[in-house]
C-alpha positions as CSV (number, residue, x, y, z in Angstrom):
1,M,0.3,0.4,0.2
2,P,1.2,3.7,-0.8
3,R,2.4,6.0,2.2
4,Q,0.0,9.0,3.2
5,P,1.3,12.0,1.6
6,L,3.3,13.9,4.4
7,R,1.4,17.2,4.5
8,Y,2.1,19.7,7.6
9,D,0.3,22.8,5.9
10,T,-2.8,21.5,7.7
11,T,-5.6,23.6,9.1
12,N,-7.9,20.7,10.1
13,N,-5.5,17.8,11.7
14,E,-8.7,15.2,12.3
15,K,-9.9,16.1,8.3
16,E,-7.0,16.8,6.1
17,L,-4.7,13.9,8.3
18,I,-6.3,11.4,10.5
19,L,-9.8,10.4,9.0
20,P,-8.4,10.2,5.4
21,A,-5.8,7.8,7.1
22,I,-8.2,5.6,8.9
23,Y,-10.6,5.3,6.3
24,G,-8.3,4.6,3.4
25,V,-6.7,1.8,5.1
26,K,-10.3,0.7,6.2
27,S,-11.2,1.1,2.5
28,L,-8.6,-1.1,1.1
29,M,-8.6,-3.8,3.7
30,K,-12.4,-4.3,3.0
31,A,-11.6,-4.3,-0.8
32,C,-9.2,-7.4,-0.3
33,L,-12.6,-9.5,1.3
34,G,-13.8,-12.6,-0.9
35,T,-11.1,-11.6,-3.4
36,S,-8.0,-14.4,-3.8
37,V,-5.7,-12.1,-2.0
38,R,-3.9,-13.9,0.6
39,R,-1.4,-11.4,2.2
40,V,-1.4,-7.7,2.3
41,V,1.5,-5.4,3.5
42,L,1.0,-2.3,5.1
43,T,3.4,0.6,5.0
44,S,3.3,1.8,8.6
45,S,5.7,4.3,10.0
46,F,7.9,4.7,13.0
47,A,5.4,7.2,14.2
48,S,3.6,4.6,15.1
49,V,6.0,3.2,17.6
50,L,7.4,6.4,18.8
51,N,6.4,7.6,22.1
52,A,7.3,11.6,21.6
53,E,7.1,12.3,25.5
54,R,9.0,9.4,26.6
55,S,11.6,10.1,23.9
56,A,12.1,13.8,25.1
57,E,12.6,12.8,28.6
58,A,15.1,10.5,27.8
59,Q,17.5,12.8,26.2
60,K,17.2,14.4,29.5
61,T,17.3,12.0,32.6
62,G,17.4,8.1,31.0
63,P,17.8,5.3,31.5
64,Y,18.4,4.2,27.8
65,F,15.9,2.4,26.2
66,E,15.1,0.7,23.1
67,Y,12.2,0.8,20.5
68,T,11.3,-2.3,19.5
69,S,7.6,-4.0,17.2
70,D,5.9,-4.3,20.4
71,D,6.0,-0.3,21.3
72,W,2.8,2.3,19.6
73,N,2.5,5.9,20.1
74,P,0.4,6.1,23.1
75,L,-1.2,9.6,21.2
76,T,-4.4,9.5,22.1
77,Y,-7.7,10.3,19.3
78,A,-8.7,13.6,21.1
79,E,-4.8,14.9,21.9
80,A,-4.2,14.2,17.8
81,I,-7.6,16.5,16.8
82,D,-7.1,19.0,19.4
83,P,-6.8,22.2,17.5
84,K,-3.7,23.0,19.4
85,T,-1.9,20.2,18.5
86,S,0.7,20.2,15.9
87,A,0.2,18.6,12.2
88,V,3.7,17.1,12.8
89,I,2.1,15.4,16.4
90,A,-1.0,14.9,14.6
91,Y,0.5,13.1,11.4
92,R,2.5,10.8,14.0
93,G,-1.6,10.2,15.1
94,S,-3.1,9.0,11.8
95,K,0.0,7.1,11.3
96,T,-0.9,4.8,14.3
97,F,-4.4,5.1,13.6
98,A,-4.7,3.7,10.1
99,E,-1.9,0.7,11.6
100,R,-4.1,0.0,14.3
101,A,-7.3,-0.1,12.3
102,A,-6.0,-2.3,10.0
103,W,-5.1,-5.1,12.9
104,D,-8.4,-4.2,14.4
105,F,-10.0,-5.0,11.0
106,I,-8.8,-8.8,11.1
107,Q,-9.2,-8.9,14.9
108,D,-13.1,-8.2,14.2
109,R,-13.1,-10.9,11.8
110,T,-11.5,-13.5,13.8
111,S,-13.3,-12.8,17.7
112,Y,-15.7,-15.7,16.9
113,G,-13.1,-18.7,15.7
114,E,-12.8,-17.4,12.4
115,P,-9.8,-17.8,10.6
116,P,-8.4,-14.6,9.3
117,P,-9.7,-13.6,5.8
118,F,-5.9,-12.8,4.9
119,E,-2.6,-12.2,6.7
120,L,-1.5,-8.9,7.7
121,I,2.0,-7.7,8.0
122,T,3.0,-4.2,8.8
123,L,6.3,-2.4,8.0
124,C,7.0,0.4,10.6
125,P,10.5,2.6,9.1
126,P,12.1,5.9,10.1
127,M,13.5,8.1,7.9
128,A,13.8,6.7,4.0
129,F,16.8,7.7,2.2
130,G,18.5,6.5,-1.1
131,P,18.2,6.4,-4.5
132,V,14.5,7.1,-6.0
133,S,13.3,4.7,-8.8
134,H,9.8,6.7,-9.5
135,P,9.7,9.5,-12.4
136,V,12.0,12.3,-11.5
137,T,12.9,14.6,-13.8
138,R,14.7,17.3,-11.4
139,A,16.1,17.9,-7.4
140,S,12.6,19.7,-6.8
141,E,10.5,16.3,-7.2
142,L,12.1,14.4,-4.7
143,N,10.2,13.3,-2.0
144,E,10.7,14.9,1.6
145,S,13.1,13.1,3.1
146,N,15.7,13.0,0.4
147,A,14.8,16.5,-0.7
148,M,16.2,17.5,2.6
149,L,19.5,15.2,2.3
150,W,19.8,17.2,-1.4
151,A,19.4,20.6,0.1
152,V,22.3,19.5,3.0
153,A,24.1,18.6,-0.6
154,S,23.5,22.0,-1.9
155,G,24.6,24.4,0.8
156,A,21.8,24.6,3.0
157,E,22.0,25.0,6.6
158,L,21.7,21.7,8.4
159,P,18.5,20.4,10.1
160,V,18.0,18.5,13.1
161,A,16.9,14.9,12.4
162,R,13.6,14.3,15.0
163,V,14.9,10.9,15.3
164,P,18.5,9.1,14.7
165,F,16.6,6.4,13.0
166,W,16.7,6.1,9.1
167,V,16.4,3.4,6.6
168,D,17.3,2.8,3.0
169,V,14.5,2.7,0.8
170,R,16.0,-0.4,-0.9
171,D,16.5,-2.0,1.8
172,L,12.4,-1.8,2.6
173,A,11.8,-2.3,-0.6
174,A,13.4,-5.6,0.0
175,A,11.5,-5.8,3.5
176,H,8.5,-5.3,1.6
177,V,9.2,-8.0,-1.2
178,E,10.5,-10.6,1.1
179,S,6.9,-10.5,3.5
180,L,5.2,-11.2,0.9
181,L,6.8,-14.5,0.0
182,R,8.4,-15.4,3.1
183,L,5.8,-18.4,4.6
184,D,6.7,-17.7,8.2
185,T,6.0,-13.8,8.0
186,G,2.3,-13.3,7.8
187,M,0.6,-12.0,11.4
188,K,4.2,-9.9,11.9
189,R,4.7,-6.5,12.4
190,F,8.3,-5.3,11.8
191,V,10.7,-2.1,12.8
192,I,12.5,-1.6,9.7
193,A,15.8,0.6,10.5
194,S,19.2,0.5,10.3
195,P,21.5,-0.2,13.6
196,E,23.6,3.1,12.2
197,R,22.4,6.4,13.7
198,F,22.5,9.9,11.1
199,T,22.6,13.1,11.5
200,Y,22.2,15.6,9.1
201,G,26.1,16.9,10.0
202,L,27.2,13.2,9.4
203,A,26.2,13.6,5.9
204,A,27.6,17.1,4.9
205,S,30.9,15.0,6.2
206,I,30.2,12.2,4.0
207,I,29.3,14.8,0.8
208,H,32.2,16.5,1.9
209,E,34.7,13.0,1.7
210,E,33.0,11.4,-0.9
211,F,32.3,15.0,-3.5
212,G,35.7,16.8,-3.6
213,E,35.5,20.2,-5.2
214,W,31.8,19.6,-5.9
215,A,30.7,20.0,-2.0
216,T,32.6,23.0,-1.5
217,Q,28.9,24.3,-1.1
218,V,28.2,22.0,1.8
219,G,28.9,25.1,3.7
220,V,27.0,25.4,7.5
221,R,28.3,21.8,8.7
222,K,27.3,22.1,12.4
223,E,30.2,19.7,13.4
224,D,28.4,20.4,16.7
225,Q,25.8,17.7,15.5
226,I,25.9,15.1,17.9
227,L,24.4,11.5,17.4
228,D,21.2,11.2,19.9
229,K,22.4,7.6,21.5
230,S,19.9,7.8,24.9
231,Y,17.7,6.0,23.3
232,G,17.1,2.8,20.5
233,L,15.1,1.2,17.5
234,N,16.0,-2.7,16.9
235,G,15.6,-3.3,13.4
236,S,17.4,-7.1,13.6
237,D,14.6,-8.8,14.0
238,A,13.0,-7.7,10.0
239,S,16.5,-8.2,8.5
240,S,16.8,-11.7,10.2
241,C,13.6,-12.7,9.6
242,L,13.3,-11.0,5.9
243,G,16.9,-12.0,5.1
244,F,18.3,-8.9,4.2
245,E,21.4,-7.1,5.5
246,Y,20.8,-3.0,6.0
247,R,22.8,-0.8,3.9
248,T,25.2,1.9,5.4
249,F,24.3,5.6,5.6
250,R,26.9,6.8,3.6
251,E,25.9,4.3,0.3
252,S,22.6,6.2,0.6
253,V,23.9,9.2,0.8
254,V,26.6,8.8,-2.2
255,D,23.8,6.7,-4.1
256,L,21.4,9.7,-3.8
257,V,24.0,12.8,-4.7
258,K,25.4,10.8,-7.4
259,Q,21.9,10.4,-9.3
260,V,20.3,13.7,-8.5
261,Q,23.5,15.6,-9.9
262,Q,23.1,13.6,-13.0
263,L,19.1,14.4,-13.0
264,E,20.3,18.0,-12.6
265,A,23.1,17.7,-15.1
266,D,20.5,16.0,-17.9
267,S,17.9,18.6,-16.9
268,V,20.3,21.7,-17.7
269,R,21.3,20.3,-21.0
270,K,17.5,20.1,-21.7
271,A,16.6,23.6,-20.9
């Protein structure tokens, strides 16, 4: 299933973020009833796992803790739709409520001892980086996460990552395929995340090292950006169960920048 488009310029959290996510998942699940569909893989998000308050507190006081696929974002529906709640938090709620709606859909149909109508697997990735395979002709068409990396490569002041976790989009794609094909993965929830943490300062350093003189425009490097190690996200179950190895952050950054460099060069030639 495609991910919900990321939008933060909303004026009504419930109507613009939360209900579309929930109804979209319910509609697709219902569409699978009575068909030959045997398994559904739902792309959820680390947003449905993250407890933002606990993470913020851990950064101040500890102790260290590690998120797994057993964790759920505790945000309530009332909190998410409150006009005072930011669109960022409401978006996290939309991912949580949508994923719970999918599991509730299965539960509602098995509560009387009936077998599930199909198997469900949910994948909960954090930031996804890496080269794109969908049609893109220039940097301005990049998705949100890759656009931020390209902004770093283009010399923009470095943003601060909301979370230090990420996954290469190619590893995420492999997880989707293996979730469909492997017989023992049905009815499971996976967090898909590299064991390597990131900052945009680290991305800037990699670009400087790998792209030489071209990278001189990467000016504001913020060497004081520190990797957040106050809490963790364990994606090892996903890689072991689904049979893939996580790529390095360096590989993701380099492959994306090379791809966008070529796109921009092609765009100039065609102009």
